[in-house]
Legacy VTK file of the C-alpha trace (Angstrom):
# vtk DataFile Version 3.0
C-alpha trace
ASCII
DATASET POLYDATA
POINTS 178 float
87.200 94.276 55.017
86.253 92.936 58.445
87.300 89.434 57.492
90.498 90.267 55.693
93.702 88.869 57.141
96.060 91.421 58.552
99.606 90.236 57.878
101.680 89.322 60.898
104.014 92.201 61.696
107.400 91.903 63.245
106.778 92.905 66.818
109.007 93.099 69.873
108.004 93.663 73.450
107.165 97.248 72.835
109.465 100.124 73.629
110.753 99.247 77.076
112.950 102.016 78.481
116.291 100.870 79.937
116.160 99.537 83.475
118.039 102.616 84.769
115.243 104.905 83.605
112.558 102.655 85.017
114.387 102.501 88.380
114.239 106.334 88.556
110.483 105.970 88.191
110.202 103.413 90.962
110.443 100.000 89.227
112.480 97.607 91.408
115.415 95.762 89.750
113.725 92.380 90.081
110.589 93.673 88.358
112.275 94.339 85.031
112.242 90.632 84.098
108.611 90.499 85.287
107.862 93.449 82.943
109.519 91.635 80.019
107.424 88.518 80.710
104.230 90.558 81.101
104.871 92.221 77.775
105.650 88.958 76.049
102.370 87.497 77.263
100.501 90.619 76.259
102.019 90.571 72.799
100.788 86.990 72.426
97.289 88.149 73.340
97.440 90.972 70.773
99.540 89.541 67.951
99.108 85.800 68.422
97.918 84.100 65.235
94.620 83.070 66.855
94.130 86.398 68.681
94.896 89.220 66.314
91.697 88.946 64.232
89.721 88.856 67.500
91.457 92.035 68.687
90.671 93.727 65.382
87.062 92.565 65.534
86.766 93.875 69.101
88.172 97.242 68.062
85.702 97.503 65.171
82.786 96.474 67.399
83.810 99.023 70.049
84.173 101.768 67.443
80.707 101.000 66.065
79.019 100.931 69.468
77.289 104.140 70.605
78.736 105.908 73.663
76.362 105.652 76.663
76.611 106.425 80.329
77.153 102.698 80.987
79.846 102.524 78.268
82.154 105.308 79.314
85.403 103.987 77.788
86.727 104.893 74.379
86.974 101.967 71.953
90.715 101.641 72.374
90.441 101.662 76.188
87.501 99.200 76.034
89.606 96.600 74.190
92.658 97.266 76.310
90.730 96.685 79.567
89.770 93.253 78.257
93.389 92.368 77.363
94.714 93.608 80.727
91.992 91.608 82.473
93.280 88.430 80.840
96.856 89.279 81.884
95.736 90.109 85.415
94.045 86.704 85.707
97.496 85.130 85.713
98.173 86.375 89.259
99.242 89.373 91.274
101.089 91.850 89.062
103.071 94.786 90.499
101.345 98.083 89.762
104.369 99.596 87.969
104.656 96.542 85.745
101.012 96.975 84.796
101.524 100.689 84.269
104.604 100.477 82.014
103.512 97.265 80.320
99.916 98.347 79.853
101.039 101.553 78.184
103.320 99.730 75.747
100.571 97.189 74.978
97.956 99.872 74.390
100.126 101.344 71.671
100.531 97.895 70.139
96.709 97.534 70.005
96.404 100.964 68.391
99.027 100.080 65.768
97.259 96.785 64.984
94.026 98.695 64.538
95.715 101.182 62.257
97.163 98.307 60.179
93.538 97.163 59.792
92.414 100.583 58.557
91.249 102.259 61.749
92.584 105.591 62.936
93.943 106.181 66.439
95.766 109.488 66.658
98.031 110.479 69.572
95.136 112.143 71.387
92.943 109.018 71.194
95.859 106.897 72.447
96.489 109.155 75.428
92.781 109.351 76.208
92.580 105.557 76.191
95.644 105.299 78.441
94.144 107.757 80.908
90.765 105.944 80.867
92.437 102.563 81.554
94.472 104.109 84.357
91.435 105.838 85.869
89.469 102.576 85.722
92.245 100.689 87.457
92.604 103.324 90.166
88.829 103.465 90.684
88.603 99.702 91.072
91.621 99.766 93.369
90.027 102.440 95.598
86.724 100.563 95.665
88.401 97.301 96.682
90.605 98.961 99.284
93.802 98.216 97.416
94.598 101.917 97.221
94.142 104.662 99.744
92.865 107.783 98.004
94.920 110.130 100.143
98.109 108.166 99.384
97.324 108.531 95.701
96.872 112.281 96.067
100.125 112.548 97.999
102.006 110.412 95.432
100.610 112.493 92.589
101.806 115.682 94.250
105.256 114.179 94.859
105.468 113.017 91.213
104.425 116.472 89.973
107.112 118.101 92.168
109.731 115.625 90.833
108.793 116.513 87.244
109.014 120.254 88.059
112.368 119.833 89.755
113.677 117.818 86.794
112.533 120.456 84.308
114.132 123.211 86.392
117.448 121.337 86.406
117.309 120.889 82.646
116.419 124.522 81.856
119.430 126.618 80.797
120.552 128.929 83.534
120.863 132.612 82.703
124.267 134.003 83.300
124.924 137.464 84.745
125.653 140.318 82.338
124.008 138.416 79.462
126.985 136.125 78.872
LINES 1 179
178 0 1 2 3 4 5 6 7 8 9 10 11 12 13 14 15 16 17 18 19 20 21 22 23 24 25 26 27 28 29 30 31 32 33 34 35 36 37 38 39 40 41 42 43 44 45 46 47 48 49 50 51 52 53 54 55 56 57 58 59 60 61 62 63 64 65 66 67 68 69 70 71 72 73 74 75 76 77 78 79 80 81 82 83 84 85 86 87 88 89 90 91 92 93 94 95 96 97 98 99 100 101 102 103 104 105 106 107 108 109 110 111 112 113 114 115 116 117 118 119 120 121 122 123 124 125 126 127 128 129 130 131 132 133 134 135 136 137 138 139 140 141 142 143 144 145 146 147 148 149 150 151 152 153 154 155 156 157 158 159 160 161 162 163 164 165 166 167 168 169 170 171 172 173 174 175 176 177
């Protein structure tokens, strides 16, 4: 089964939300085209004729490897870190492009693995996404790219925005039960 050829699937650049939605989340108008290019390059790394069997082999190898303290990442995250590393080697990539693009590409890797007979449920996908994000943040803090306090403040601000958004969407009770 490891050597079988997985048929090429019709793929697009992932599910990219409309620019208007991404702008609300902080993506700058000029970065949308950058995101599309980032995704296109990532799709080549995942689904390219010469690459897809390598991605499948890497997933199988990561799934078979025992978890150790040195190997903290889940199999899906492990493979995704390698793919993102190759994309990052192309130059400086805006953080939000990496965030949105990396999320879409991670789900493409999971779908490719599933097409090859592996199982990646929603929980394993979200775990992998969180692990990749944590690794990126940790490396950014270690290198001085990110200030830990700014990350905490940004996280609190984002949480408040989500709360405010949910409160606006919740139906308002009217007096006298009407």
